[in-house]
C-alpha positions as CSV (number, residue, x, y, z in Angstrom):
1,X,-15.5,4.0,-97.0
2,X,-19.0,3.8,-98.3
3,X,-20.0,6.1,-101.5
4,X,-23.7,7.2,-101.5
5,X,-25.5,8.6,-104.8
6,X,-28.4,10.4,-104.8
7,X,-30.2,12.1,-108.0
8,X,-33.0,13.9,-108.7
9,X,-35.0,14.6,-111.8
10,X,-36.2,18.2,-111.9
11,X,-39.0,18.7,-114.0
12,X,-38.8,17.4,-118.0
13,X,-35.7,19.2,-118.9
14,X,-33.6,15.9,-117.4
15,X,-31.6,18.2,-115.2
16,X,-30.0,15.7,-112.8
17,X,-28.4,16.9,-110.0
18,X,-26.0,14.4,-108.4
19,X,-24.8,14.1,-105.4
20,X,-21.6,12.1,-103.7
21,X,-21.3,11.6,-99.8
22,X,-18.2,9.7,-98.6
23,X,-18.9,8.3,-95.4
24,X,-14.9,7.7,-94.0
25,X,-15.4,4.5,-91.5
26,X,-12.2,5.1,-89.8
27,X,-11.2,8.3,-90.2
28,X,-10.6,8.3,-86.1
29,X,-7.2,7.6,-85.9
30,X,-5.6,10.5,-88.1
31,X,-8.3,13.2,-86.6
32,X,-6.7,16.1,-84.1
33,X,-8.4,17.3,-80.9
34,X,-8.4,20.7,-79.8
35,X,-8.8,20.8,-76.0
36,X,-9.9,23.4,-74.0
37,X,-7.4,25.2,-71.6
38,X,-6.8,25.0,-68.0
39,X,-7.1,28.9,-67.6
40,X,-10.4,28.8,-69.2
41,X,-11.9,26.0,-66.8
42,X,-10.2,28.2,-63.1
43,X,-12.5,30.8,-64.5
44,X,-15.0,29.6,-66.5
45,X,-15.9,25.8,-65.7
46,X,-17.8,25.2,-61.7
47,X,-20.0,22.0,-61.2
48,X,-23.0,21.3,-60.1
49,X,-23.7,23.6,-56.6
50,X,-21.6,26.2,-57.4
51,X,-23.8,29.9,-56.7
52,X,-22.7,33.7,-56.8
53,X,-24.5,36.3,-55.3
54,X,-23.5,39.9,-56.5
55,X,-24.9,43.9,-54.8
56,X,-25.1,46.7,-57.0
57,X,-22.8,49.0,-54.9
58,X,-25.6,52.2,-55.7
59,X,-28.8,50.4,-55.3
60,X,-27.6,47.7,-52.9
61,X,-29.6,45.3,-55.1
62,X,-29.1,41.7,-54.7
63,X,-28.4,39.4,-58.6
64,X,-27.4,35.8,-58.2
65,X,-26.5,32.8,-59.9
66,X,-26.5,29.4,-59.4
67,X,-25.4,26.1,-61.3
68,X,-27.8,23.6,-60.7
69,X,-26.9,21.0,-63.9
70,X,-23.5,19.0,-64.2
71,X,-21.8,20.7,-67.4
72,X,-22.7,19.2,-70.5
73,X,-19.0,18.4,-72.2
74,X,-18.5,16.9,-76.0
75,X,-16.2,17.4,-78.9
76,X,-17.5,19.0,-82.1
77,X,-16.4,18.6,-85.3
78,X,-15.0,21.3,-86.9
79,X,-13.2,19.4,-90.0
80,X,-12.3,15.9,-92.0
81,X,-10.3,15.1,-88.7
82,X,-10.4,17.8,-86.4
83,X,-12.5,17.8,-83.1
84,X,-12.9,20.7,-81.2
85,X,-13.9,20.3,-77.0
86,X,-16.7,22.2,-76.2
87,X,-18.2,22.5,-72.6
88,X,-21.7,24.0,-71.9
89,X,-22.9,25.2,-68.5
90,X,-26.3,26.6,-68.1
91,X,-27.0,29.1,-64.6
92,X,-29.9,29.4,-63.1
93,X,-31.2,32.9,-61.0
94,X,-31.1,36.6,-62.4
95,X,-27.7,37.4,-63.5
96,X,-25.3,35.2,-65.9
97,X,-27.3,32.4,-68.5
98,X,-24.9,30.4,-69.5
99,X,-20.6,29.9,-70.1
100,X,-19.3,28.2,-73.0
101,X,-16.1,27.2,-73.6
102,X,-13.9,25.9,-76.3
103,X,-10.4,25.7,-77.2
104,X,-10.6,29.5,-78.1
105,X,-13.2,31.4,-76.6
106,X,-14.9,31.5,-73.2
107,X,-18.1,32.8,-73.5
108,X,-20.3,34.4,-70.7
109,X,-24.1,35.8,-71.5
110,X,-25.5,38.3,-69.3
111,X,-29.1,39.4,-70.6
112,X,-28.2,40.4,-74.2
113,X,-24.0,40.4,-74.1
114,X,-22.2,37.8,-74.8
115,X,-19.0,38.6,-73.2
116,X,-15.4,37.5,-73.5
117,X,-13.9,38.3,-69.8
118,X,-10.6,36.2,-70.3
119,X,-8.5,36.5,-74.0
120,X,-6.6,32.5,-74.3
121,X,-2.5,32.3,-73.9
122,X,-0.4,34.2,-71.4
123,X,-1.7,37.2,-69.5
124,X,0.2,40.1,-71.2
125,X,-0.9,44.0,-69.9
126,X,-1.9,45.7,-72.8
127,X,-2.6,42.9,-75.6
128,X,-5.9,43.6,-77.4
129,X,-7.9,41.2,-79.5
130,X,-11.1,42.1,-81.9
131,X,-13.7,40.0,-83.2
132,X,-16.6,41.5,-84.8
133,X,-18.6,42.6,-81.9
134,X,-16.3,42.7,-79.0
135,X,-12.9,44.8,-78.9
136,X,-11.0,42.6,-75.3
137,X,-8.2,43.7,-73.8
138,X,-6.4,42.4,-70.6
139,X,-6.3,46.1,-68.1
140,X,-4.0,44.7,-64.9
141,X,-3.5,42.4,-62.2
142,X,-4.0,42.9,-59.2
143,X,-1.8,41.4,-56.3
144,X,-5.0,41.6,-54.4
145,X,-9.0,43.3,-54.4
146,X,-10.9,43.6,-50.9
147,X,-15.0,43.5,-51.6
148,X,-16.8,43.7,-48.1
149,X,-14.9,41.1,-45.8
150,X,-13.5,39.4,-48.4
151,X,-9.7,39.7,-49.6
152,X,-9.4,38.7,-53.0
153,X,-5.8,37.3,-54.4
154,X,-4.3,37.7,-57.8
155,X,-7.4,39.3,-59.5
156,X,-7.1,39.3,-63.7
157,X,-8.7,43.1,-64.5
158,X,-9.8,43.3,-68.4
159,X,-12.4,45.1,-70.7
160,X,-14.9,44.4,-73.3
161,X,-16.5,47.4,-75.3
162,X,-18.3,47.7,-78.4
163,X,-16.8,49.2,-81.9
164,X,-16.4,52.3,-81.4
165,X,-18.6,52.4,-84.9
166,X,-21.8,52.8,-83.5
167,X,-24.1,55.0,-82.2
168,X,-23.0,56.7,-78.6
169,X,-26.3,54.8,-77.0
170,X,-25.6,51.9,-77.7
171,X,-21.8,51.7,-76.4
172,X,-21.5,49.7,-73.9
173,X,-17.9,48.6,-72.0
174,X,-17.8,46.2,-69.4
175,X,-15.0,45.6,-67.0
176,X,-14.0,42.2,-65.2
177,X,-12.0,41.8,-62.7
178,X,-11.7,38.0,-62.2
179,X,-10.2,35.0,-59.7
180,X,-9.3,31.6,-60.5
181,X,-11.1,28.8,-58.9
182,X,-13.8,32.1,-57.9
183,X,-14.8,33.6,-61.3
184,X,-16.4,36.9,-61.8
185,X,-15.4,38.7,-58.3
186,X,-16.4,42.6,-59.8
187,X,-18.3,43.6,-62.9
188,X,-19.0,47.1,-64.2
189,X,-21.1,47.8,-66.8
190,X,-20.8,51.5,-68.6
191,X,-22.8,53.0,-70.7
192,X,-23.3,56.7,-71.8
193,X,-26.1,57.1,-68.8
194,X,-24.9,55.3,-66.5
195,X,-22.2,53.0,-64.7
196,X,-23.1,50.0,-62.8
197,X,-21.1,47.9,-60.3
198,X,-21.6,44.4,-59.0
199,X,-19.7,43.1,-56.1
200,X,-19.7,39.7,-55.2
201,X,-20.9,39.4,-51.6
202,X,-21.4,35.8,-51.1
203,X,-20.4,32.7,-53.3
204,X,-19.5,28.7,-53.3
205,X,-17.2,27.8,-56.3
206,X,-16.9,24.2,-56.7
207,X,-14.6,22.8,-59.7
């Protein structure tokens, strides 16, 4: 263990600011590691070459996203002896822009929204979790869902909504239909003025 002392003379008042930094060279042996849950990986961790093509069900407009780089993984120090596993998945295209996974969060960036389509832990219908910007809720678990020529099995339906105490014009609700090893197969964005629904019409999800 090494100590570093730094002092600073401030003006002519003789005030000394003292910093003592302890650098521990052998802390790793007692460190705690927190890993990304398997369900987050099943829903949100995909590899280079994966792509998803979505279609607006009303306008038939096409949007897409793809992964052109291998996802970046690392451990982030969250305490003196605790490390948190993280994954960052960068998307190219016109739909999602990135995914971020940790031991307690799976965030998906959609334009200006940081969404959380999956609540960690067992999927309990009606379960709600709230943070400063989102109310998350598990809505249903569907046996199957048909979209075009595809039939998806075991579809997890969840909701993200903005807090009730903001202006109606700023409120937005997202409904997600997620499938393990595929990702989001259907998404609805509900605002004061409109409801937009995107359906997954083609994909190549690589895990």
